[in-house]
PDB file of N, H, CA, C and O in Angstrom:
ATOM      1  N   UNK A   1     102.556 107.279 103.849  1.00  0.00           N
ATOM      2  CA  UNK A   1     101.543 108.146 104.406  1.00  0.00           C
ATOM      3  C   UNK A   1     102.181 109.009 105.490  1.00  0.00           C
ATOM      4  O   UNK A   1     102.962 108.534 106.315  1.00  0.00           O
ATOM      5  N   UNK A   2     101.834 110.259 105.462  1.00  0.00           N
ATOM      6  H   UNK A   2     101.200 110.645 104.792  1.00  0.00           H
ATOM      7  CA  UNK A   2     102.350 111.185 106.465  1.00  0.00           C
ATOM      8  C   UNK A   2     101.172 111.730 107.255  1.00  0.00           C
ATOM      9  O   UNK A   2     100.133 112.072 106.690  1.00  0.00           O
ATOM     10  N   UNK A   3     101.345 111.805 108.552  1.00  0.00           N
ATOM     11  H   UNK A   3     102.188 111.527 109.011  1.00  0.00           H
ATOM     12  CA  UNK A   3     100.292 112.272 109.442  1.00  0.00           C
ATOM     13  C   UNK A   3     100.776 113.541 110.128  1.00  0.00           C
ATOM     14  O   UNK A   3     101.811 113.537 110.796  1.00  0.00           O
ATOM     15  N   UNK A   4     100.043 114.606 109.966  1.00  0.00           N
ATOM     16  H   UNK A   4      99.202 114.610 109.424  1.00  0.00           H
ATOM     17  CA  UNK A   4     100.387 115.882 110.591  1.00  0.00           C
ATOM     18  C   UNK A   4      99.609 116.013 111.894  1.00  0.00           C
ATOM     19  O   UNK A   4      98.379 115.954 111.904  1.00  0.00           O
ATOM     20  N   UNK A   5     100.333 116.188 112.986  1.00  0.00           N
ATOM     21  H   UNK A   5     101.332 116.236 112.978  1.00  0.00           H
ATOM     22  CA  UNK A   5      99.704 116.338 114.301  1.00  0.00           C
ATOM     23  C   UNK A   5     100.165 117.629 114.946  1.00  0.00           C
ATOM     24  O   UNK A   5     101.325 118.023 114.824  1.00  0.00           O
ATOM     25  N   UNK A   6      99.253 118.274 115.626  1.00  0.00           N
ATOM     26  H   UNK A   6      98.310 117.954 115.725  1.00  0.00           H
ATOM     27  CA  UNK A   6      99.641 119.435 116.425  1.00  0.00           C
ATOM     28  C   UNK A   6     100.404 118.913 117.641  1.00  0.00           C
ATOM     29  O   UNK A   6     100.301 117.731 117.969  1.00  0.00           O
ATOM     30  N   UNK A   7     101.167 119.774 118.314  1.00  0.00           N
ATOM     31  H   UNK A   7     101.251 120.734 118.047  1.00  0.00           H
ATOM     32  CA  UNK A   7     101.872 119.320 119.521  1.00  0.00           C
ATOM     33  C   UNK A   7     100.909 118.731 120.555  1.00  0.00           C
ATOM     34  O   UNK A   7     101.235 117.747 121.220  1.00  0.00           O
ATOM     35  N   UNK A   8      99.742 119.324 120.686  1.00  0.00           N
ATOM     36  H   UNK A   8      99.477 120.122 120.146  1.00  0.00           H
ATOM     37  CA  UNK A   8      98.764 118.816 121.647  1.00  0.00           C
ATOM     38  C   UNK A   8      98.262 117.428 121.233  1.00  0.00           C
ATOM     39  O   UNK A   8      98.127 116.540 122.074  1.00  0.00           O
ATOM     40  N   UNK A   9      97.987 117.244 119.945  1.00  0.00           N
ATOM     41  H   UNK A   9      98.097 117.966 119.262  1.00  0.00           H
ATOM     42  CA  UNK A   9      97.546 115.939 119.454  1.00  0.00           C
ATOM     43  C   UNK A   9      98.628 114.891 119.625  1.00  0.00           C
ATOM     44  O   UNK A   9      98.346 113.755 120.006  1.00  0.00           O
ATOM     45  N   UNK A  10      99.871 115.272 119.342  1.00  0.00           N
ATOM     46  H   UNK A  10     100.100 116.194 119.032  1.00  0.00           H
ATOM     47  CA  UNK A  10     100.993 114.349 119.497  1.00  0.00           C
ATOM     48  C   UNK A  10     101.137 113.935 120.959  1.00  0.00           C
ATOM     49  O   UNK A  10     101.362 112.762 121.254  1.00  0.00           O
ATOM     50  N   UNK A  11     101.009 114.883 121.861  1.00  0.00           N
ATOM     51  H   UNK A  11     100.826 115.837 121.621  1.00  0.00           H
ATOM     52  CA  UNK A  11     101.116 114.593 123.287  1.00  0.00           C
ATOM     53  C   UNK A  11     100.002 113.644 123.727  1.00  0.00           C
ATOM     54  O   UNK A  11     100.249 112.684 124.456  1.00  0.00           O
ATOM     55  N   UNK A  12      98.790 113.916 123.284  1.00  0.00           N
ATOM     56  H   UNK A  12      98.590 114.697 122.691  1.00  0.00           H
ATOM     57  CA  UNK A  12      97.647 113.079 123.645  1.00  0.00           C
ATOM     58  C   UNK A  12      97.826 111.651 123.121  1.00  0.00           C
ATOM     59  O   UNK A  12      97.597 110.684 123.848  1.00  0.00           O
ATOM     60  N   UNK A  13      98.235 111.526 121.862  1.00  0.00           N
ATOM     61  H   UNK A  13      98.421 112.311 121.271  1.00  0.00           H
ATOM     62  CA  UNK A  13      98.436 110.211 121.271  1.00  0.00           C
ATOM     63  C   UNK A  13      99.587 109.471 121.945  1.00  0.00           C
ATOM     64  O   UNK A  13      99.501 108.263 122.165  1.00  0.00           O
ATOM     65  N   UNK A  14     100.648 110.175 122.272  1.00  0.00           N
ATOM     66  H   UNK A  14     100.718 111.157 122.094  1.00  0.00           H
ATOM     67  CA  UNK A  14     101.779 109.562 122.965  1.00  0.00           C
ATOM     68  C   UNK A  14     101.362 109.002 124.322  1.00  0.00           C
ATOM     69  O   UNK A  14     101.758 107.900 124.700  1.00  0.00           O
ATOM     70  N   UNK A  15     100.564 109.770 125.039  1.00  0.00           N
ATOM     71  H   UNK A  15     100.242 110.665 124.732  1.00  0.00           H
ATOM     72  CA  UNK A  15     100.098 109.300 126.344  1.00  0.00           C
ATOM     73  C   UNK A  15      99.191 108.080 126.203  1.00  0.00           C
ATOM     74  O   UNK A  15      99.273 107.141 126.994  1.00  0.00           O
ATOM     75  N   UNK A  16      98.329 108.102 125.189  1.00  0.00           N
ATOM     76  H   UNK A  16      98.263 108.865 124.545  1.00  0.00           H
ATOM     77  CA  UNK A  16      97.430 106.967 124.962  1.00  0.00           C
ATOM     78  C   UNK A  16      98.219 105.708 124.609  1.00  0.00           C
ATOM     79  O   UNK A  16      97.905 104.621 125.093  1.00  0.00           O
ATOM     80  N   UNK A  17      99.231 105.851 123.777  1.00  0.00           N
ATOM     81  H   UNK A  17      99.487 106.734 123.384  1.00  0.00           H
ATOM     82  CA  UNK A  17     100.070 104.700 123.400  1.00  0.00           C
ATOM     83  C   UNK A  17     100.813 104.180 124.621  1.00  0.00           C
ATOM     84  O   UNK A  17     100.880 102.970 124.833  1.00  0.00           O
ATOM     85  N   UNK A  18     101.366 105.070 125.419  1.00  0.00           N
ATOM     86  H   UNK A  18     101.311 106.053 125.246  1.00  0.00           H
ATOM     87  CA  UNK A  18     102.088 104.632 126.625  1.00  0.00           C
ATOM     88  C   UNK A  18     101.154 103.929 127.607  1.00  0.00           C
ATOM     89  O   UNK A  18     101.532 102.936 128.228  1.00  0.00           O
ATOM     90  N   UNK A  19      99.951 104.439 127.743  1.00  0.00           N
ATOM     91  H   UNK A  19      99.644 105.245 127.238  1.00  0.00           H
ATOM     92  CA  UNK A  19      98.971 103.804 128.637  1.00  0.00           C
ATOM     93  C   UNK A  19      98.656 102.393 128.130  1.00  0.00           C
ATOM     94  O   UNK A  19      98.599 101.442 128.909  1.00  0.00           O
ATOM     95  N   UNK A  20      98.453 102.273 126.821  1.00  0.00           N
ATOM     96  H   UNK A  20      98.499 103.046 126.188  1.00  0.00           H
ATOM     97  CA  UNK A  20      98.139 100.971 126.249  1.00  0.00           C
ATOM     98  C   UNK A  20      99.324 100.012 126.400  1.00  0.00           C
ATOM     99  O   UNK A  20      99.127  98.824 126.653  1.00  0.00           O
ATOM    100  N   UNK A  21     100.539 100.514 126.248  1.00  0.00           N
ATOM    101  H   UNK A  21     100.700 101.479 126.042  1.00  0.00           H
ATOM    102  CA  UNK A  21     101.719  99.664 126.432  1.00  0.00           C
ATOM    103  C   UNK A  21     101.782  99.114 127.857  1.00  0.00           C
ATOM    104  O   UNK A  21     102.127  97.950 128.060  1.00  0.00           O
ATOM    105  N   UNK A  22     101.453  99.942 128.832  1.00  0.00           N
ATOM    106  H   UNK A  22     101.173 100.888 128.667  1.00  0.00           H
ATOM    107  CA  UNK A  22     101.443  99.463 130.224  1.00  0.00           C
ATOM    108  C   UNK A  22     100.376  98.387 130.414  1.00  0.00           C
ATOM    109  O   UNK A  22     100.606  97.394 131.105  1.00  0.00           O
ATOM    110  N   UNK A  23      99.206  98.587 129.799  1.00  0.00           N
ATOM    111  H   UNK A  23      99.019  99.393 129.238  1.00  0.00           H
ATOM    112  CA  UNK A  23      98.146  97.578 129.895  1.00  0.00           C
ATOM    113  C   UNK A  23      98.561  96.280 129.214  1.00  0.00           C
ATOM    114  O   UNK A  23      98.308  95.193 129.734  1.00  0.00           O
ATOM    115  N   UNK A  24      99.197  96.394 128.053  1.00  0.00           N
ATOM    116  H   UNK A  24      99.402  97.277 127.631  1.00  0.00           H
ATOM    117  CA  UNK A  24      99.668  95.200 127.348  1.00  0.00           C
ATOM    118  C   UNK A  24     100.713  94.457 128.182  1.00  0.00           C
ATOM    119  O   UNK A  24     100.711  93.228 128.245  1.00  0.00           O
ATOM    120  N   UNK A  25     101.583  95.202 128.804  1.00  0.00           N
ATOM    121  H   UNK A  25     101.584  96.201 128.753  1.00  0.00           H
ATOM    122  CA  UNK A  25     102.620  94.597 129.644  1.00  0.00           C
ATOM    123  C   UNK A  25     101.985  93.749 130.746  1.00  0.00           C
ATOM    124  O   UNK A  25     102.441  92.639 131.017  1.00  0.00           O
ATOM    125  N   UNK A  26     100.948  94.264 131.371  1.00  0.00           N
ATOM    126  H   UNK A  26     100.578  95.166 131.150  1.00  0.00           H
ATOM    127  CA  UNK A  26     100.234  93.524 132.413  1.00  0.00           C
ATOM    128  C   UNK A  26      99.546  92.303 131.824  1.00  0.00           C
ATOM    129  O   UNK A  26      99.601  91.213 132.394  1.00  0.00           O
ATOM    130  N   UNK A  27      98.900  92.489 130.687  1.00  0.00           N
ATOM    131  H   UNK A  27      98.855  93.374 130.223  1.00  0.00           H
ATOM    132  CA  UNK A  27      98.202  91.373 130.035  1.00  0.00           C
ATOM    133  C   UNK A  27      99.182  90.258 129.667  1.00  0.00           C
ATOM    134  O   UNK A  27      98.880  89.079 129.850  1.00  0.00           O
ATOM    135  N   UNK A  28     100.348  90.627 129.151  1.00  0.00           N
ATOM    136  H   UNK A  28     100.593  91.585 129.002  1.00  0.00           H
ATOM    137  CA  UNK A  28     101.362  89.632 128.780  1.00  0.00           C
ATOM    138  C   UNK A  28     101.806  88.857 130.014  1.00  0.00           C
ATOM    139  O   UNK A  28     101.952  87.636 129.970  1.00  0.00           O
ATOM    140  N   UNK A  29     102.018  89.568 131.106  1.00  0.00           N
ATOM    141  H   UNK A  29     101.900  90.561 131.142  1.00  0.00           H
ATOM    142  CA  UNK A  29     102.477  88.927 132.343  1.00  0.00           C
ATOM    143  C   UNK A  29     101.448  87.944 132.894  1.00  0.00           C
ATOM    144  O   UNK A  29     101.819  86.984 133.569  1.00  0.00           O
ATOM    145  N   UNK A  30     100.163  88.164 132.618  1.00  0.00           N
ATOM    146  H   UNK A  30      99.862  88.944 132.069  1.00  0.00           H
ATOM    147  CA  UNK A  30      99.113  87.318 133.174  1.00  0.00           C
ATOM    148  C   UNK A  30      98.566  86.289 132.181  1.00  0.00           C
ATOM    149  O   UNK A  30      97.620  85.565 132.493  1.00  0.00           O
ATOM    150  N   UNK A  31      99.153  86.225 131.001  1.00  0.00           N
ATOM    151  H   UNK A  31      99.921  86.812 130.747  1.00  0.00           H
ATOM    152  CA  UNK A  31      98.660  85.309 129.975  1.00  0.00           C
ATOM    153  C   UNK A  31      99.460  84.015 129.995  1.00  0.00           C
ATOM    154  O   UNK A  31     100.688  84.022 129.904  1.00  0.00           O
ATOM    155  N   UNK A  32      98.749  82.917 130.115  1.00  0.00           N
ATOM    156  H   UNK A  32      97.751  82.911 130.189  1.00  0.00           H
ATOM    157  CA  UNK A  32      99.390  81.605 130.132  1.00  0.00           C
ATOM    158  C   UNK A  32      99.435  80.960 128.747  1.00  0.00           C
ATOM    159  O   UNK A  32     100.348  80.186 128.461  1.00  0.00           O
ATOM    160  N   UNK A  33      98.477  81.263 127.897  1.00  0.00           N
ATOM    161  H   UNK A  33      97.735  81.892 128.130  1.00  0.00           H
ATOM    162  CA  UNK A  33      98.408  80.662 126.564  1.00  0.00           C
ATOM    163  C   UNK A  33      99.569  81.180 125.714  1.00  0.00           C
ATOM    164  O   UNK A  33      99.647  82.367 125.400  1.00  0.00           O
ATOM    165  N   UNK A  34     100.455  80.275 125.354  1.00  0.00           N
ATOM    166  H   UNK A  34     100.391  79.310 125.609  1.00  0.00           H
ATOM    167  CA  UNK A  34     101.695  80.643 124.675  1.00  0.00           C
ATOM    168  C   UNK A  34     101.453  81.411 123.369  1.00  0.00           C
ATOM    169  O   UNK A  34     102.079  82.443 123.128  1.00  0.00           O
ATOM    170  N   UNK A  35     100.554  80.908 122.541  1.00  0.00           N
ATOM    171  H   UNK A  35     100.045  80.070 122.737  1.00  0.00           H
ATOM    172  CA  UNK A  35     100.298  81.537 121.244  1.00  0.00           C
ATOM    173  C   UNK A  35      99.729  82.948 121.416  1.00  0.00           C
ATOM    174  O   UNK A  35     100.145  83.875 120.721  1.00  0.00           O
ATOM    175  N   UNK A  36      98.789  83.107 122.331  1.00  0.00           N
ATOM    176  H   UNK A  36      98.451  82.353 122.895  1.00  0.00           H
ATOM    177  CA  UNK A  36      98.204  84.420 122.576  1.00  0.00           C
ATOM    178  C   UNK A  36      99.251  85.369 123.161  1.00  0.00           C
ATOM    179  O   UNK A  36      99.280  86.552 122.823  1.00  0.00           O
ATOM    180  N   UNK A  37     100.104  84.848 124.032  1.00  0.00           N
ATOM    181  H   UNK A  37     100.080  83.887 124.306  1.00  0.00           H
ATOM    182  CA  UNK A  37     101.174  85.647 124.634  1.00  0.00           C
ATOM    183  C   UNK A  37     102.105  86.189 123.545  1.00  0.00           C
ATOM    184  O   UNK A  37     102.523  87.346 123.600  1.00  0.00           O
ATOM    185  N   UNK A  38     102.427  85.350 122.558  1.00  0.00           N
ATOM    186  H   UNK A  38     102.087  84.410 122.513  1.00  0.00           H
ATOM    187  CA  UNK A  38     103.291  85.783 121.458  1.00  0.00           C
ATOM    188  C   UNK A  38     102.616  86.873 120.630  1.00  0.00           C
ATOM    189  O   UNK A  38     103.268  87.826 120.204  1.00  0.00           O
ATOM    190  N   UNK A  39     101.318  86.734 120.403  1.00  0.00           N
ATOM    191  H   UNK A  39     100.788  85.960 120.750  1.00  0.00           H
ATOM    192  CA  UNK A  39     100.573  87.773 119.683  1.00  0.00           C
ATOM    193  C   UNK A  39     100.634  89.100 120.440  1.00  0.00           C
ATOM    194  O   UNK A  39     100.830  90.158 119.841  1.00  0.00           O
ATOM    195  N   UNK A  40     100.465  89.032 121.753  1.00  0.00           N
ATOM    196  H   UNK A  40     100.306  88.172 122.238  1.00  0.00           H
ATOM    197  CA  UNK A  40     100.522  90.245 122.569  1.00  0.00           C
ATOM    198  C   UNK A  40     101.911  90.874 122.526  1.00  0.00           C
ATOM    199  O   UNK A  40     102.038  92.098 122.479  1.00  0.00           O
ATOM    200  N   UNK A  41     102.946  90.046 122.543  1.00  0.00           N
ATOM    201  H   UNK A  41     102.843  89.052 122.582  1.00  0.00           H
ATOM    202  CA  UNK A  41     104.319  90.561 122.463  1.00  0.00           C
ATOM    203  C   UNK A  41     104.544  91.275 121.132  1.00  0.00           C
ATOM    204  O   UNK A  41     105.168  92.334 121.085  1.00  0.00           O
ATOM    205  N   UNK A  42     104.028  90.683 120.051  1.00  0.00           N
ATOM    206  H   UNK A  42     103.520  89.822 120.089  1.00  0.00           H
ATOM    207  CA  UNK A  42     104.164  91.328 118.738  1.00  0.00           C
ATOM    208  C   UNK A  42     103.431  92.659 118.706  1.00  0.00           C
ATOM    209  O   UNK A  42     103.921  93.640 118.149  1.00  0.00           O
ATOM    210  N   UNK A  43     102.256  92.679 119.309  1.00  0.00           N
ATOM    211  H   UNK A  43     101.857  91.881 119.762  1.00  0.00           H
ATOM    212  CA  UNK A  43     101.488  93.922 119.382  1.00  0.00           C
ATOM    213  C   UNK A  43     102.241  94.966 120.201  1.00  0.00           C
ATOM    214  O   UNK A  43     102.272  96.143 119.840  1.00  0.00           O
ATOM    215  N   UNK A  44     102.843  94.537 121.295  1.00  0.00           N
ATOM    216  H   UNK A  44     102.818  93.581 121.589  1.00  0.00           H
ATOM    217  CA  UNK A  44     103.635  95.435 122.128  1.00  0.00           C
ATOM    218  C   UNK A  44     104.759  96.062 121.302  1.00  0.00           C
ATOM    219  O   UNK A  44     104.977  97.272 121.348  1.00  0.00           O
ATOM    220  N   UNK A  45     105.466  95.225 120.550  1.00  0.00           N
ATOM    221  H   UNK A  45     105.289  94.241 120.512  1.00  0.00           H
ATOM    222  CA  UNK A  45     106.577  95.728 119.743  1.00  0.00           C
ATOM    223  C   UNK A  45     106.095  96.745 118.713  1.00  0.00           C
ATOM    224  O   UNK A  45     106.752  97.761 118.486  1.00  0.00           O
ATOM    225  N   UNK A  46     104.956  96.475 118.094  1.00  0.00           N
ATOM    226  H   UNK A  46     104.423  95.650 118.278  1.00  0.00           H
ATOM    227  CA  UNK A  46     104.418  97.398 117.087  1.00  0.00           C
ATOM    228  C   UNK A  46     104.066  98.748 117.722  1.00  0.00           C
ATOM    229  O   UNK A  46     104.391  99.801 117.173  1.00  0.00           O
ATOM    230  N   UNK A  47     103.402  98.709 118.878  1.00  0.00           N
ATOM    231  H   UNK A  47     103.138  97.853 119.324  1.00  0.00           H
ATOM    232  CA  UNK A  47     103.043  99.960 119.539  1.00  0.00           C
ATOM    233  C   UNK A  47     104.277 100.677 120.090  1.00  0.00           C
ATOM    234  O   UNK A  47     104.298 101.906 120.157  1.00  0.00           O
ATOM    235  N   UNK A  48     105.293  99.930 120.479  1.00  0.00           N
ATOM    236  H   UNK A  48     105.276  98.931 120.425  1.00  0.00           H
ATOM    237  CA  UNK A  48     106.529 100.546 120.954  1.00  0.00           C
ATOM    238  C   UNK A  48     107.225 101.279 119.806  1.00  0.00           C
ATOM    239  O   UNK A  48     107.772 102.365 120.001  1.00  0.00           O
ATOM    240  N   UNK A  49     107.204 100.689 118.615  1.00  0.00           N
ATOM    241  H   UNK A  49     106.760  99.808 118.456  1.00  0.00           H
ATOM    242  CA  UNK A  49     107.773 101.377 117.441  1.00  0.00           C
ATOM    243  C   UNK A  49     106.973 102.630 117.114  1.00  0.00           C
ATOM    244  O   UNK A  49     107.541 103.659 116.747  1.00  0.00           O
ATOM    245  N   UNK A  50     105.659 102.541 117.248  1.00  0.00           N
ATOM    246  H   UNK A  50     105.198 101.705 117.546  1.00  0.00           H
ATOM    247  CA  UNK A  50     104.812 103.711 117.020  1.00  0.00           C
ATOM    248  C   UNK A  50     105.142 104.810 118.028  1.00  0.00           C
ATOM    249  O   UNK A  50     105.211 105.986 117.670  1.00  0.00           O
ATOM    250  N   UNK A  51     105.344 104.425 119.282  1.00  0.00           N
ATOM    251  H   UNK A  51     105.288 103.470 119.572  1.00  0.00           H
ATOM    252  CA  UNK A  51     105.709 105.396 120.317  1.00  0.00           C
ATOM    253  C   UNK A  51     107.002 106.107 119.947  1.00  0.00           C
ATOM    254  O   UNK A  51     107.122 107.320 120.115  1.00  0.00           O
ATOM    255  N   UNK A  52     107.972 105.344 119.441  1.00  0.00           N
ATOM    256  H   UNK A  52     107.875 104.358 119.305  1.00  0.00           H
ATOM    257  CA  UNK A  52     109.243 105.942 119.032  1.00  0.00           C
ATOM    258  C   UNK A  52     109.057 106.914 117.868  1.00  0.00           C
ATOM    259  O   UNK A  52     109.664 107.984 117.842  1.00  0.00           O
ATOM    260  N   UNK A  53     108.222 106.537 116.916  1.00  0.00           N
ATOM    261  H   UNK A  53     107.729 105.667 116.937  1.00  0.00           H
ATOM    262  CA  UNK A  53     107.966 107.409 115.771  1.00  0.00           C
ATOM    263  C   UNK A  53     107.274 108.701 116.190  1.00  0.00           C
ATOM    264  O   UNK A  53     107.486 109.758 115.595  1.00  0.00           O
ATOM    265  N   UNK A  54     106.454 108.599 117.213  1.00  0.00           N
ATOM    266  H   UNK A  54     106.282 107.740 117.696  1.00  0.00           H
ATOM    267  CA  UNK A  54     105.771 109.790 117.711  1.00  0.00           C
ATOM    268  C   UNK A  54     106.730 110.717 118.441  1.00  0.00           C
ATOM    269  O   UNK A  54     106.410 111.877 118.699  1.00  0.00           O
ATOM    270  N   UNK A  55     107.912 110.197 118.773  1.00  0.00           N
ATOM    271  H   UNK A  55     108.172 109.255 118.564  1.00  0.00           H
ATOM    272  CA  UNK A  55     108.861 110.997 119.523  1.00  0.00           C
ATOM    273  C   UNK A  55     108.328 111.291 120.902  1.00  0.00           C
ATOM    274  O   UNK A  55     108.442 112.404 121.416  1.00  0.00           O
ATOM    275  N   UNK A  56     107.744 110.266 121.489  1.00  0.00           N
ATOM    276  H   UNK A  56     107.651 109.362 121.071  1.00  0.00           H
ATOM    277  CA  UNK A  56     107.055 110.418 122.771  1.00  0.00           C
ATOM    278  C   UNK A  56     107.952 111.082 123.804  1.00  0.00           C
ATOM    279  O   UNK A  56     109.109 110.711 123.996  1.00  0.00           O
ATOM    280  N   UNK A  57     107.373 112.072 124.455  1.00  0.00           N
ATOM    281  H   UNK A  57     106.432 112.373 124.299  1.00  0.00           H
ATOM    282  CA  UNK A  57     108.075 112.756 125.539  1.00  0.00           C
ATOM    283  C   UNK A  57     107.896 112.028 126.854  1.00  0.00           C
ATOM    284  O   UNK A  57     108.531 112.362 127.854  1.00  0.00           O
ATOM    285  N   UNK A  58     107.032 111.037 126.847  1.00  0.00           N
ATOM    286  H   UNK A  58     106.516 110.766 126.034  1.00  0.00           H
ATOM    287  CA  UNK A  58     106.741 110.304 128.078  1.00  0.00           C
ATOM    288  C   UNK A  58     107.496 108.986 128.067  1.00  0.00           C
ATOM    289  O   UNK A  58     107.726 108.396 127.011  1.00  0.00           O
ATOM    290  N   UNK A  59     107.873 108.537 129.240  1.00  0.00           N
ATOM    291  H   UNK A  59     107.685 109.016 130.097  1.00  0.00           H
ATOM    292  CA  UNK A  59     108.612 107.287 129.346  1.00  0.00           C
ATOM    293  C   UNK A  59     107.749 106.095 128.969  1.00  0.00           C
ATOM    294  O   UNK A  59     106.547 106.056 129.235  1.00  0.00           O
ATOM    295  N   UNK A  60     108.391 105.140 128.352  1.00  0.00           N
ATOM    296  H   UNK A  60     109.367 105.171 128.137  1.00  0.00           H
ATOM    297  CA  UNK A  60     107.731 103.867 128.044  1.00  0.00           C
ATOM    298  C   UNK A  60     107.627 103.051 129.311  1.00  0.00           C
ATOM    299  O   UNK A  60     108.250 103.393 130.315  1.00  0.00           O
ATOM    300  N   UNK A  61     106.864 101.990 129.289  1.00  0.00           N
ATOM    301  H   UNK A  61     106.358 101.712 128.473  1.00  0.00           H
ATOM    302  CA  UNK A  61     106.808 101.095 130.453  1.00  0.00           C
ATOM    303  C   UNK A  61     108.208 100.667 130.857  1.00  0.00           C
ATOM    304  O   UNK A  61     109.102 100.544 130.021  1.00  0.00           O
ATOM    305  N   UNK A  62     108.380 100.445 132.139  1.00  0.00           N
ATOM    306  H   UNK A  62     107.653 100.545 132.819  1.00  0.00           H
ATOM    307  CA  UNK A  62     109.694 100.158 132.707  1.00  0.00           C
ATOM    308  C   UNK A  62     110.375  98.967 132.063  1.00  0.00           C
ATOM    309  O   UNK A  62     111.578  99.018 131.805  1.00  0.00           O
ATOM    310  N   UNK A  63     109.645  97.903 131.796  1.00  0.00           N
ATOM    311  H   UNK A  63     108.668  97.861 132.005  1.00  0.00           H
ATOM    312  CA  UNK A  63     110.303  96.722 131.284  1.00  0.00           C
ATOM    313  C   UNK A  63     109.672  96.259 129.996  1.00  0.00           C
ATOM    314  O   UNK A  63     108.487  95.930 129.947  1.00  0.00           O
ATOM    315  N   UNK A  64     110.479  96.236 128.951  1.00  0.00           N
ATOM    316  H   UNK A  64     111.442  96.504 128.991  1.00  0.00           H
ATOM    317  CA  UNK A  64     110.000  95.731 127.677  1.00  0.00           C
ATOM    318  C   UNK A  64     110.479  94.294 127.487  1.00  0.00           C
ATOM    319  O   UNK A  64     110.249  93.697 126.435  1.00  0.00           O
ATOM    320  N   UNK A  65     111.131  93.746 128.480  1.00  0.00           N
ATOM    321  H   UNK A  65     111.318  94.231 129.334  1.00  0.00           H
ATOM    322  CA  UNK A  65     111.587  92.351 128.447  1.00  0.00           C
ATOM    323  C   UNK A  65     110.530  91.465 129.050  1.00  0.00           C
ATOM    324  O   UNK A  65     110.017  91.751 130.132  1.00  0.00           O
ATOM    325  N   UNK A  66     110.199  90.390 128.363  1.00  0.00           N
ATOM    326  H   UNK A  66     110.616  90.157 127.485  1.00  0.00           H
ATOM    327  CA  UNK A  66     109.171  89.484 128.857  1.00  0.00           C
ATOM    328  C   UNK A  66     109.748  88.139 129.144  1.00  0.00           C
ATOM    329  O   UNK A  66     109.028  87.237 129.571  1.00  0.00           O
TER     330      UNK A  66
END
């Protein structure tokens, strides 16, 4: 599947993904339940790959290491 986005749409989506990655990073840091934490880490990785595919012009969260 190919998705055609205008530059403005790509920018908006990139910012939304980066915002969500920062929120996930915080959630992972505050989660004690091991299984749920692993699910969040997997979700983080998936959204990080999506950010890369979007060619995000915005920086990713500072630390992707958990």
